[in-house]
C-alpha positions as CSV (number, residue, x, y, z in Angstrom):
1,T,0.0,0.0,0.0
2,D,1.3,3.4,-0.9
3,L,0.8,6.7,1.0
4,W,-0.2,9.8,-0.9
5,S,1.3,13.2,-0.3
6,G,-0.7,16.4,-0.1
7,T,0.2,17.1,-3.8
8,G,-1.2,13.7,-4.9
9,R,2.2,12.0,-5.4
10,A,2.5,8.4,-4.3
11,V,5.0,7.8,-1.5
12,P,6.1,4.1,-1.5
13,V,6.0,2.4,1.9
14,A,8.5,-0.3,2.7
15,P,6.7,-3.6,3.5
16,G,6.7,-4.5,7.1
17,P,4.6,-6.0,9.8
18,T,1.3,-4.4,10.7
19,G,0.8,-2.8,14.0
20,L,-1.4,-5.7,15.1
21,A,1.2,-8.2,14.0
22,R,3.8,-6.4,16.1
23,V,1.5,-6.3,19.2
24,E,0.8,-10.1,18.7
25,E,4.5,-10.8,18.6
26,K,5.1,-8.8,21.8
27,V,2.3,-10.6,23.6
28,R,3.6,-14.0,22.5
29,A,7.0,-13.1,23.8
30,M,5.7,-12.3,27.3
31,D,6.1,-14.8,30.1
32,T,3.3,-15.4,32.7
33,V,4.6,-12.7,35.0
34,D,4.7,-10.1,32.2
35,R,1.1,-11.0,31.2
36,Q,-0.1,-10.8,34.8
37,D,1.5,-7.4,35.1
38,Q,-0.2,-6.2,31.9
39,E,-3.6,-7.6,33.0
40,R,-3.3,-5.9,36.4
41,I,-2.5,-2.5,34.8
42,I,-5.4,-2.9,32.3
43,R,-7.8,-3.9,35.1
44,A,-6.8,-0.9,37.2
45,A,-7.3,1.4,34.2
46,M,-10.7,0.0,33.5
47,V,-11.8,0.4,37.2
48,S,-10.6,4.0,37.2
49,T,-13.0,4.8,34.3
50,S,-16.1,3.2,36.0
51,S,-19.3,5.3,36.1
52,K,-20.3,3.6,39.3
53,P,-20.4,5.9,42.4
54,P,-17.3,5.9,44.5
55,H,-16.9,3.3,47.3
56,R,-17.0,4.8,50.7
57,A,-15.8,2.8,53.7
58,E,-18.2,2.5,56.6
59,G,-17.1,4.5,59.6
60,G,-17.2,3.3,63.2
61,A,-15.3,0.8,65.3
62,R,-14.3,-2.6,63.8
63,A,-15.5,-5.7,65.4
64,R,-12.9,-8.1,66.8
65,T,-12.7,-11.2,64.7
66,A,-10.3,-13.3,66.7
67,A,-10.8,-14.6,70.2
68,T,-7.1,-14.1,71.0
69,A,-4.5,-11.8,69.6
70,P,-2.3,-13.4,66.9
71,E,1.1,-14.8,67.8
72,P,4.0,-12.5,66.9
73,E,5.3,-15.1,64.4
74,Q,1.9,-14.9,62.6
75,L,2.2,-11.1,62.4
76,L,5.8,-11.4,61.2
77,S,4.8,-13.9,58.5
78,A,1.9,-11.7,57.3
79,A,4.3,-8.7,57.2
80,R,6.8,-10.7,55.2
81,S,4.1,-11.7,52.7
82,V,3.2,-8.1,52.2
83,G,6.8,-7.2,51.7
84,D,7.3,-10.1,49.2
85,Q,4.3,-8.9,47.2
86,L,5.7,-5.4,47.1
87,V,9.0,-6.7,45.9
88,S,7.3,-8.8,43.2
89,L,5.3,-5.8,41.9
90,A,8.3,-3.5,41.6
91,Y,9.7,-2.3,38.3
92,R,13.4,-1.9,38.4
93,H,15.8,-0.2,36.0
94,K,19.4,0.4,36.9
95,E,19.4,2.3,40.3
96,R,15.6,3.0,40.3
97,T,12.6,1.0,41.6
98,N,9.0,2.1,41.0
99,W,5.5,0.7,41.4
100,I,2.6,1.3,39.1
101,G,-0.7,1.9,40.8
102,L,-3.7,4.2,41.3
103,E,-4.2,6.9,43.8
104,L,-7.5,8.3,45.0
105,L,-8.1,11.9,43.9
106,G,-10.4,14.1,46.0
107,E,-11.8,11.0,47.7
108,R,-13.8,10.4,44.6
109,Y,-11.8,9.4,41.5
110,W,-8.9,7.0,40.9
111,R,-6.1,8.2,38.7
């Protein structure tokens, strides 16, 4: 397929893969973790455009759910799990580490 200039002259285009073919190639090259990252980002983007009213947390005291306080080892294990998840979601490049996420804007909109 040729492109046409504003003066009506044909501008030849070198044959190459279409945009869709290039995207399909990139997706095929992704491993499971890469695909999960992309799916998480897409889901977050879709949630941020929802027309549903914003979620508001109920106020008041929280009811106690355990008869006894958790053991320190359980708390440490839970903290390590959270830390491991943060590490797994990090994007690293050279000396930098970042996380992709949403933030609540004006207690109403996610961005």
